[in-house]
N, C-alpha and C positions, 0 to 999 in steps of 0.2 A: 521607359528603359531603367534600369536600373539605375542610382548611382551610391556612389558612395560616399561613403560616412564620412570628414574629413579626422581629423586627430581632436580636433576640439572638441565633436559632439561625443565621442566613442565614453562608454561608462568606467566612469576608472573609480577602484576598491575606493569604498569608504575607512578611513584607519578603526579601530575597533578599539573603544578608550576598555583600558585595563588598569587592573590595580595591583597592587603589594601586597600581601600578608604580614602584616607585622610581627609577627611570630617568627615563619620561617623562611617570609623573604621571595613564597613562591608570587609567580607573575600571572594573573591567569583574568579573564574577561571581567568586566567590572558589573554583568547582569548576574555574576555567580557566587558574589561577594558576602559575605556576613559582617555588618558593621552596626555601628552601635555610639554611644555616648557612655565615659565612666566617668564619678568624680575627679577632678585632679585640679590640685588646688596652685599648680605652676603653668595649667592650662588660660590665657587671654588670646580669646578669640581676635584675629584680625581688622573683624569687619561686622562681626555682631555683637555688640557687647554682653546680650541675652545668655548664651556661651559659653560667658568667660565661667572660669571653673569646672569644664566638663572638657575630656581629651576626647574627641571622633576617635574610636578606633577602628581596624579593618581586618581580615581573617579569611582566608580562603575555605573555611568550614567550621561547625560550627564548636567543635574541638579543640580549636586554638583560638575561637573565639574565649571561650569560655578559662581557656589559662592564662591569657592579656587580662580579662575582666578580674578572676584572680586576684593576679600581681597587685593590683589597682585597688582592689578593696580592704589589701593589707597596707597597702601608705597608708601613713594619716593625712588628713585635711588641713590645712594651717592657712586660717584666715590669713596672716601674714602677710607668706607668699601669694596668695592671690592676688593681694592685694599692691606688692613689689611687682607682681607681673602685671597690674593694667598701668601700675606707675611708669615700665619700660615699655608698654607701649605708646604710652602717650608723649613718650621723651623720645622715641624714635620714630614719630610718625609726625611732622610740622617743624614747629621753632623746637631748637634744641634748647631754651633758656625759657624758664616758666619760673611766673611766682605760684606761692603758694595758695594762692585765688584763681590762679589759673588750671593750675593745677587738679583742683578738686573741681573745676568745671568738665573738664576732658575727663577725669577717673568718674564722678560721681563718689568720690572721697575725701572726708571732713578732713581736716587736719590734723586732730591725733592721729588717724585712719594709717594718712600719710608718712608723718612722723614715724611710728609700728612700721610702717612698710619699710626704711631706710634703715631704721634701726635693725630688720629684722635682717635684710640682706648683706648689710655691713658686716653685721654679725655672722653669715655665711662665707663672706669674702676672708675675714681673720679665721676662721678653720679654717678654709682651702690653704693660707700662707702659711697655716704652720705645718700641714700635712706635704704641701709642697717640699721635695726634695732641694 
């Protein structure tokens, strides 16, 4: 005899992974994306320190990828900005108050680099306060 399948055994549609173009915000299937990494001193990867200083960009086509990539090519790579990004990651993941030695262990930076990163960050904050109404 024929048996009718229950609801649980019926095949359900699997969600299709999608991406979002960084230029035009078009949503498209993940397998159609054009992606890669560009140098960006403000990028500190959340889980992989080897990717610090690289930003992953995603585009819906080669032309959009090239436009985004060209935009980053004209942006200066500021080492102190990368150090500041590493410090921000260390300070937002784990103990909120760290000694200089602990910061060094978490970031891989030496004390002069940490101090330079803090000075760079503080100067950006002062610049922002001067331009804010």
